[in-house]
N, C-alpha and C positions, 0 to 999 in steps of 0.2 A: 504494500500500500504506500503511495507517495507520501512523503513528509511524516513518516511514522516516528522519526527521531529529530524533529525540528526544535524541540524544547529541551532546555537543560534540566537535569544532568545527563539525560539520555543522549543528547547530541554529542557532548564531549566523550561519553563512553563509546558511542558508535564510531566516532572519528578515531579514537585510540585503538579500538579493535581493528578497524580497517587498515590503519597504518602498520600495526604489528603483523597482521596476517599477510599484508602485501609484501613486507620486507622479508619475513621469515618463512612464509608458506607458499604464497602464490608465485612470486618471482622465481624461486628455485623450481617449483613444479612446472611452470610454463617453460623454463629453460630446458628441463628434461623432456618435456612433451614435444615442443617445437614441431608441431604437425600441421601448421597453417599453410597458407599459400606458398607454393614452391618458389615463386618469384620474389618473395619477401625475405630479407635478411632476418637473423635472430633479433637484431636491434629494432627493426621495424615491427616485428611481431610483438615484442615486449612493450614498445611504446604504445602500440594500438591497444593492447590489453589494459595498460595503465590509464589511457584515455577513457576506456569503457568503465573502469572502476570509478574514475572521477565523475563521469556523467551519472552513474548509478548512485554514487554517494550524494551528489547534489540533489538527486531526486528524493533521497531519504531524509536529508538534513536541511535542505535549503542552502543558501549561500553561507559559507563559513569565513569569508573575507569581505572587506568593504567592497560594495558594488557601486560603480558610478551610474548615475541615472539622470533623468531630465530636470531634476530639482536644482542642480548647481553646476557651474563650470568647474570641473575638477582640475586642479593645478598639477604640475609635474615638469620635469626637465624636458625642454623642447616641445612642450604642449602648447598648442596655439588654438585656443577656444574663442568662440564668439557667440553672442546671443542672437537668436533668430526670432523675428517678430511673428505674431500670429497672423493667419490669413483667413479669418472667418468670411471675408468678402469674396473668397474664391471657392466656397463650398456651395454646390448646387446639385440639382437632380437627385439621383438615387443616393449619392454620398450624403446629401443633407438629410434625406429620409432615414438612412441608416444611423447617422449621427444623432438624430432626434430619438430614435429607439434606444440607442446606447447612452443617451444623455451625456454626450461628449462634445467639446468644441475645441477650436484651435487655441493654443496658449504659447507663451514665449518658451523656447527650448534651446539647449546648447547645440552647437555644431563644432567640429574640429577639423582643422586643416593639417594635411601632411604634404611635405614637399620632397621632391627628388633630392638626393644627397648632393650638396654643393650649390643648390639653388639660392639665388639672392633676391627672389621676388618677395616683396613685402606681403605680409599676411592680409588677405582680402583685397589685394590689389586688382585693378581692372585688368581684363584679359589682354594679352598681346594679340596682334592680328592673327586670326584663324587658330588661336590656341585651343587645344582640346583639353577637356577636364573630366576626371573621374568623379562621379557622384555616387558614394558608397552607402549601401543599406545593409547592415550587418545581420548575420544569422543568430540562431539561438532559440528556435521554436517559439518566438514571440514572447518568451518569458524570462530569458537570461541573455547575458553578454551586453556589450556596450559599444558605442561609437568612439569611446576614448582611445587614444593611441596606445595605452597600456594593455588593452584587451587583446586576447589571442587572435581574434578575428581580424585585427588590424594588420596581421602578417600578409593578408591578401592584398591590401592596398600597397604595402611596402614592396611586395613582389611585382605588382603591376608597375609601380614607379621605377623599379629597377630594370624591368625587361621591356616595357613599352616605351620605345625611344622618343616618341613624339609627345608624351604626356609628362608634364613637369610637376603637377600637383593634383591632390585629390581632396575632396570634402566629404565628411561623414556626418549625418544628422543623428542626434541622440533622441530617437523616437521613443515614445512612452511604451514601456513593456506592459503586457497584460498581466494583471495580478490575480493569482489563483488562491483558492482555499488551501491552508488555513490562515493565510496572510491578509485576507480581505478579498474584495472583488472590485477591480477597476480597470479602465483602459482597454475595453474589448474592441473588436472590429467595429467601425473603421478608423479608430484612433490613429493607427499607424499610417494609413493613407493620408490623413489630414496632416500629420507631422512631416511626412515625405513631401507633401505639397508646399509646406512652409519653407523647407530647405531649398526646394527647387526655385521657389519664388525669390528667395534671397540671392541665389546664384545668378538669376536672370535680371531681376529688377533692382538689385542693390549692387552686386559686383559687376554685372554687365555682360555675362556670357550669352552668346547666341545659342538657343536650344539645339541647333544642329551640331554644335561642337561639344555637347555634353554626352558622355557615355555613362549610362546608369548601370551600376554593378551591384548585384545582390547575390548573396550566398545563402543556401538553405531557406529558412523563413524569409531572409532578406531577398531571395530570388522570387518568392511568392509576392512580396511587397513591391519589388521592382516591376514585375509584370502587372499587378493590379493598379499601381499608380500610373503606369504608362497607359493602361486601358482607360483610366479616368480621363487622362489628358486627351486621348484620341476621341473618346465619346463626347467631349465638351470643347474640343479645339475651337478657339476663337469666340467662345460664348462670353457675352458681356453680362456680368453679375454685379449689380449695384455700382456701376461705373468702373469696375475692374474687369480685365479680360483674362480668361483662362489661357495660360501659356501653351505654346506649341509643344508637341512631344519631343523627346530627345532624338539625337541623331543615331544612336545605337544603344543596344541593350545586351548586357553580358550577364547570363544566368548560370550560376555555379551550383551544381547539385540542388536545383530549386525544389522546394516543397510545394508541389503543385496539386496534390490531392489530399485534402484534410478529411475526406470521407473514408469509409472502410471499403470502397468499391474494388480495390485491388487485392484485398486480403484473401479472397476465395480463388484466385487464379491458380490453376494446377502448376506446381513447381514454380510458384511466383517468387519474386526476389525478396519479398517480406519474410518468407520462411527460408528460402535458399541461401540468402546472404546474412542471416542473423549471426552466424558464427564468424563472419569475416568483417562485420561492421561494428561500430561502437554505439549505435543508436538502435531503437526498436526493441529494447529489452522488454520482457513480459511482465514488468512491474507496474504497468499502467501510466508510465511517465508521459507517453505520447497522448493518451486520452486526457490526462490532466491538463496538458498544454492546450489541447484543442478546446477543452471546456472553458479555460480562462480566456482564450482568444475569441471564441464564438459568443460567449456571454449570453445576452438575451435573444440572440438570433437562433441559437440552438443548432442541433445536428442537421436539421433539414437544410440549413444554409450551406453546410459543408457538402451536402449531396449535389445541389443544383445551382448554387450561386457561382457564376463564372468568374467573379472577382476573387472568390475564395478558393475554389477548386477547379481550375481550368483543365485539370487532368482527370476529373472524375469520370467513371464509366457509367454513371447513372443514366438510364434511358431518356430522362427528360432534359439532359444537358444539350443545349444548342449554343455553339460558339463559333465565332468567325474572327480571324486575325488580319483581315484585309486592312491595310493602312499602317500596320505595325512597322517600326524601324528595323534595320538590319539587326539580327539577333545571333549571338553566339551562345550555344548551350554546351556545358561541360558536365559530364557524369562519369562515375566510376562503375564498372560492371560488377563490383563486389559490394555495392551499397544497397541497403534495403529499399530505397526509393527508386531503384533503377527502372522498374516496370512503369511506374506512373510518369517518370520523366520521358520514357519512350512514347507513351500515349500523348503527352503534351507536345513532344517534338513532331510526331506524325501529324497532329492537327495543325501545327504551325506551317509545316512543309506543304500540306495540302493547299493552304491559302496563299502562302508567300513563295513557295518554291525553295528547293535546296541548292545552295551554292557552295563552292569550295573556298570562297573568300579571296580568290586570286584575281579574277577578272570580273569587272562590273557586268551585270546582266545575267549572271549564272544563278540567281536566286538570292533570297534575303536571309536564309537560315543556314548557319554553319553549326554542325554537331560533332563533338569529339567524345568518343567512348573510350575511357582509359582502362586498359586491362589491369585487373586487380586493384583498381582505385577504390578507396572507401568514400564514405560521405564527407564532402567538404574538405578534401585532403589538401587543398591549397592553403588552408589555415594552419597546416602542420609543417613547420619548417624542416622537419626531419624526413618527410615523405618524399624521398628522392630515389631515382631521377625523374619520376613522373611529374613532380611539381614544376621543376624548371622546364621540362619539355612542354608542359601545358602552357606556361607563361609565354614561351617562344611561339607556340601556335596562336595564342591570343595576339601577340605582337604582329605576326604575319597577317592575321585577319584585320586588325585595325588599319594596317597600311596597305592591304591588298586591294582595297576599293574605297571610294568616297563613302563617308558615313552620312551623306545627305539622304533625306527621305526620298 
């Protein structure tokens, strides 16, 4: 049961038990066993198993260190944070309807800049001519992780800044996390779309970036958010709301192990990846953690929204799902074939390709969707600096894609 040990003294006892058994029982046993993927080194196997223990421990105890969130700009060496103003005047249509159901509105939230090593660009400076920018939306099942540069997910931004030669800086928005029982209930869908909209508005109308030069990057739940936010921009492109205009969609979309089906529609597939890859991935444990995250995120909208709402589950196999990707920007999708979400990502990819065409990212006109399936890659492995050589190879593929064709719509 999730959060069974979230209160003291049980939390301390559970953490002590976990640390002792990890050092003196599990690590020696895993080293002797070493029966995982043949392409993985012993170090990679041990690292992956320790990540799984970390995720399972967080599910039982809740966070055991300070967690950065939307309430404050968190300081730190080399940390460049700014406050982003609310955008209630840009919320319209179904987004407004869903926000009213969830009783949420736009508020002031933090955002953090990261620059390529050696960059001398001032923080928040206006863009150089035709400068491209990464707008990052972090993963974490909508209930954990942060946009702060100290968060493990920031390794993705650093990898992109290192390997994508034309990009000098990135910006990440500290969107509000969904809060789950027993910690209270707050910030359900569509809070995160609203916060992503605030960050996008800041980049366009405050800093001055052209939408066509923005590459939205999302990993895991951040991939779900990047997709949903882009769909909102497309559905309301150019709409005037109380004197404000909905910005144009971004020039490109980069989805990394995106969480595209929050329903249970892929669970019954014969030899499906949810069961087939459980032993090779670090998420999807049978302790109810995914169900708990879904419940926190869906809030008053309930499980029916996960089945058929195309903003929430564009990869759902529910028979009532009708979805079209016409008008979406160039999209790069990365997945590992050892991750539990593999099947749902393939469903999502096939739907995108059907409407946009599949391209190799080298010549313009070959299609808008580029898909990379990494052998033995786990969920969101770009966030793990030790997952090599797959990680560096993937960043190089992304660099080729960014420069292989114009990112214009």
